[in-house]
C-alpha positions as CSV (number, residue, x, y, z in Angstrom):
1,M,0.0,0.0,0.0
2,D,1.5,3.3,-1.1
3,C,1.1,6.8,0.4
4,N,-1.6,7.9,-2.1
5,E,-3.8,4.9,-1.4
6,T,-3.2,5.2,2.4
7,R,-4.3,8.9,2.5
8,R,-7.5,8.0,0.6
9,L,-8.4,5.4,3.2
10,L,-7.5,7.4,6.3
11,E,-10.9,9.0,6.6
12,A,-12.8,5.7,6.3
13,D,-10.4,4.0,8.7
14,T,-11.0,6.8,11.3
15,D,-14.7,6.2,11.0
16,G,-14.3,2.5,11.4
17,E,-15.6,1.7,7.9
18,L,-12.6,-0.3,6.5
19,D,-12.7,-4.0,6.3
20,L,-10.2,-6.0,8.3
21,V,-7.8,-6.7,5.4
22,H,-7.5,-3.0,4.4
23,H,-7.3,-1.9,8.0
24,L,-4.3,-4.2,8.7
25,D,-2.6,-3.2,5.4
26,L,-3.0,0.5,6.4
27,A,-1.7,-0.1,9.9
28,D,1.4,-1.8,8.5
29,H,2.0,1.2,6.2
30,L,1.6,3.7,9.1
31,R,4.2,1.8,11.1
32,T,6.8,2.6,8.5
33,C,5.7,5.9,7.0
34,T,6.1,8.9,9.4
35,E,4.3,11.4,7.1
36,C,1.2,9.2,6.8
37,A,1.2,8.4,10.5
38,R,1.4,12.1,11.2
39,Q,-1.7,12.7,9.0
40,A,-3.5,9.9,10.6
41,E,-2.8,11.3,14.1
42,A,-3.9,14.8,13.0
43,L,-7.1,13.4,11.6
44,R,-7.9,11.5,14.9
45,A,-7.2,14.6,16.9
46,R,-9.4,16.7,14.6
47,R,-12.2,14.3,15.1
48,V,-12.0,14.5,18.8
49,A,-11.9,18.3,18.7
50,L,-14.9,18.5,16.4
51,R,-16.9,16.3,18.7
52,E,-16.1,18.4,21.6
53,A,-16.8,21.7,19.8
54,M,-20.0,20.5,18.0
55,P,-22.8,23.0,18.7
56,R,-25.9,21.8,20.5
57,F,-29.3,23.4,19.7
58,T,-31.9,23.3,22.5
59,A,-35.5,24.5,22.2
60,P,-36.6,27.3,24.6
61,P,-38.0,25.7,27.8
62,D,-41.4,27.4,27.3
63,L,-41.8,26.2,23.7
64,A,-43.6,23.0,24.6
65,D,-46.0,24.8,26.9
66,K,-46.9,27.3,24.2
67,I,-47.6,24.5,21.7
68,R,-49.8,22.6,24.2
69,A,-51.7,25.7,25.1
70,A,-52.3,26.5,21.4
71,L,-53.5,22.9,20.7
72,R,-55.8,23.0,23.7
73,A,-57.3,26.3,22.5
74,D,-57.9,24.9,19.0
75,T,-59.4,21.7,20.3
76,A,-61.8,23.7,22.6
77,A,-62.9,25.7,19.6
78,A,-63.5,22.5,17.6
79,V,-65.9,21.0,20.1
80,V,-68.2,24.0,20.5
81,P,-71.7,22.7,19.5
82,S,-73.1,24.1,16.3
83,P,-76.8,25.0,16.0
84,P,-78.9,22.2,14.5
85,P,-79.3,22.5,10.8
86,A,-82.7,23.5,9.3
87,P,-84.6,20.5,8.0
88,L,-84.7,20.1,4.2
89,P,-88.1,20.3,2.4
90,S,-88.0,16.7,1.3
91,T,-88.0,13.8,3.6
92,T,-84.5,12.9,2.6
93,R,-81.9,14.7,4.7
94,A,-78.4,15.2,3.3
95,P,-75.7,14.4,5.8
96,R,-73.8,17.4,7.1
97,L,-70.2,16.8,8.0
98,R,-68.2,19.4,9.9
99,W,-64.5,19.2,10.2
100,P,-63.4,22.1,12.5
101,L,-59.8,20.9,12.4
102,G,-58.4,23.3,9.8
103,N,-56.8,25.6,12.4
104,L,-55.2,22.6,14.1
105,A,-53.8,21.3,10.8
106,A,-52.5,24.8,10.0
107,L,-50.8,25.0,13.4
108,A,-49.2,21.6,13.0
109,A,-47.9,22.5,9.5
110,S,-46.5,25.8,10.8
111,F,-44.8,24.1,13.6
112,A,-43.3,21.5,11.3
113,L,-42.1,24.2,8.9
114,A,-40.5,26.0,11.9
115,L,-38.7,22.9,13.0
116,F,-37.5,22.2,9.4
117,I,-36.1,25.7,9.0
118,G,-34.4,25.6,12.4
119,F,-32.9,22.2,11.7
120,T,-31.7,23.3,8.3
121,W,-30.2,26.4,9.7
122,G,-28.5,24.5,12.5
123,Q,-27.1,21.9,10.1
124,G,-25.7,24.6,7.8
125,R,-24.2,26.4,10.8
126,A,-22.7,23.2,12.2
127,H,-21.2,22.3,8.7
128,S,-19.7,25.7,8.3
129,Q,-18.2,25.6,11.9
130,R,-16.7,22.1,11.2
131,L,-15.1,23.4,8.0
132,F,-13.5,26.4,9.8
133,D,-12.3,24.1,12.6
134,E,-10.6,21.8,10.2
135,A,-9.0,24.7,8.2
136,F,-7.7,26.3,11.4
137,S,-6.3,23.0,12.5
138,D,-4.6,22.4,9.1
139,H,-3.1,25.9,9.1
140,L,-1.6,25.5,12.6
141,R,-0.3,22.0,11.8
142,S,1.4,23.2,8.7
143,L,3.3,25.9,10.7
144,Q,4.2,23.6,13.7
145,A,5.2,20.6,11.7
146,S,7.4,22.5,9.3
147,H,5.4,21.0,6.4
148,L,4.3,24.2,4.7
149,T,4.8,23.2,1.1
150,D,5.1,20.0,-1.0
151,V,6.2,22.1,-3.9
152,T,8.2,25.3,-3.2
153,S,8.2,27.9,-6.0
154,T,7.2,31.5,-6.6
155,D,6.3,30.6,-10.2
156,Q,2.6,29.9,-10.7
157,H,3.5,27.9,-13.8
158,T,5.5,25.5,-11.7
159,V,3.0,25.2,-8.8
160,K,-0.1,24.7,-10.9
161,P,1.2,21.7,-13.0
162,W,2.4,20.1,-9.7
163,F,-1.2,19.5,-8.7
164,A,-2.0,17.7,-12.0
165,G,-2.5,14.0,-11.3
166,R,-2.6,14.6,-7.5
167,L,-6.1,16.1,-7.6
168,D,-9.2,15.4,-9.6
169,F,-9.5,19.2,-10.3
170,S,-7.2,22.0,-11.4
171,P,-7.0,24.7,-8.8
172,P,-6.5,28.3,-9.9
173,V,-3.0,29.3,-9.1
174,I,-2.2,33.1,-9.1
175,D,0.9,35.0,-8.0
176,L,-0.1,38.2,-6.1
177,A,3.4,39.5,-5.7
178,T,2.5,42.9,-7.2
179,A,-0.3,43.2,-4.6
180,G,2.2,42.4,-1.8
181,F,1.3,38.7,-1.4
182,P,4.0,36.7,-3.2
183,L,3.3,33.0,-3.9
184,A,5.5,30.6,-2.0
185,G,4.3,27.2,-3.1
186,G,1.6,24.6,-2.4
187,R,0.7,21.3,-0.8
188,L,-2.0,18.7,-0.6
189,E,-4.6,18.9,2.2
190,Q,-7.9,17.4,3.2
191,L,-11.1,19.2,4.3
192,E,-14.1,17.1,5.3
193,G,-12.4,14.1,3.9
194,H,-12.0,15.6,0.4
195,P,-8.6,16.3,-1.3
196,T,-7.9,20.0,-1.2
197,A,-5.3,22.3,-2.7
198,A,-3.5,24.5,-0.3
199,L,-1.6,27.5,-1.8
200,V,0.9,29.3,0.4
201,F,1.5,33.0,0.2
202,H,3.7,35.4,2.2
203,R,3.0,38.8,3.7
204,R,6.2,40.1,5.0
205,Q,7.2,37.4,7.5
206,H,3.7,36.0,7.8
207,V,2.1,33.0,6.1
208,I,-1.2,32.8,4.3
209,N,-2.8,29.4,3.7
210,L,-5.4,29.5,0.9
211,F,-7.5,26.3,0.7
212,I,-9.2,25.6,-2.6
213,W,-11.7,22.9,-3.6
214,P,-14.6,22.5,-6.0
215,A,-18.0,24.0,-4.9
216,T,-19.8,21.0,-6.2
217,V,-21.8,20.1,-3.0
218,T,-21.6,23.2,-0.8
219,K,-21.1,26.7,-2.1
220,L,-19.6,28.9,0.6
221,S,-21.1,32.4,1.2
222,L,-18.8,35.2,2.2
223,R,-17.8,34.7,5.9
224,R,-15.0,36.1,8.1
225,E,-13.9,34.7,11.5
226,E,-11.2,35.6,14.1
227,R,-9.8,33.0,16.4
228,D,-6.9,33.3,18.9
229,G,-5.2,36.0,16.8
230,Y,-5.8,34.2,13.4
231,Q,-8.1,35.6,10.7
232,A,-10.1,33.6,8.2
233,E,-12.1,34.6,5.2
234,A,-14.2,32.2,3.0
235,W,-16.0,32.8,-0.3
236,S,-16.9,31.1,-3.6
237,R,-16.1,32.1,-7.1
238,E,-16.3,30.4,-10.5
239,G,-17.1,26.9,-9.2
240,F,-14.5,26.9,-6.4
241,N,-14.6,27.4,-2.7
242,F,-11.8,29.5,-1.2
243,L,-10.8,29.7,2.5
244,A,-7.8,31.9,3.5
245,I,-6.2,31.9,7.0
246,S,-3.4,33.9,8.4
247,D,-2.2,35.8,11.5
248,I,-2.0,39.1,9.5
249,P,-4.5,41.9,10.5
250,A,-8.1,41.3,9.2
251,E,-8.0,44.3,6.9
252,E,-4.8,42.9,5.2
253,L,-6.4,39.5,4.8
254,A,-9.5,41.2,3.2
255,Q,-7.1,43.0,0.8
256,F,-5.6,39.6,-0.1
257,A,-9.0,38.1,-0.7
258,E,-10.1,41.1,-2.8
259,A,-6.9,41.0,-4.9
260,L,-7.5,37.3,-5.6
261,R,-11.1,37.9,-6.5
262,M,-10.3,40.8,-8.8
263,H,-7.3,39.1,-10.5
264,P,-8.0,38.2,-14.1
265,R,-7.8,34.5,-14.9
């Protein structure tokens, strides 16, 4: 088992989804490959951190009481006796059915819609939070483990071809040296178990990690976040998601993102 196959299976192995044969083959490889073992350990640590940081959504304590009260009121209205119908001229009387449950059905539908909207919003928020958690973790690991680049070059025509054959997409590679953010190289990363391109830029003595992956499933909306002195900005453009992280001031990271968005392809 080589490194490329191992890295494709790390996510499944962490989730306990590999069969015994592949699990044992992967374990044998991790015992002899320090780089793959480092990635496996980082993935396990990330899983633990995500479980601990996962947001929990709790309904307000008085929500159940309000729903019960509304249901009781609607039920009480439904059982109010109606005046007897006037007899028909003929001896045959048509049956008259009354279904005073429209309000109850409308209330139930409104409640279900509110639950769906709240669940969808919570799921989207949790997904976005997990994504930022992973990106921050990858950024810090790249600095601490001295594994900032797999290909080191200031030439975009050297960095871009390096990703060919290593990713199933071609990330846009742009040198922003004229804007004060020179390209330094790139490396392979993973976000949410999917292969991701990480481009590395410099701002004076600071490092900017720019993660790029196709926006085929989730398209990121513009979002900024600050965490422990690090800034992050995410956006989507032309079929790709972008997420930039650095310890430079927020306004400088915004300038970097704007220069990237405005740069002609």
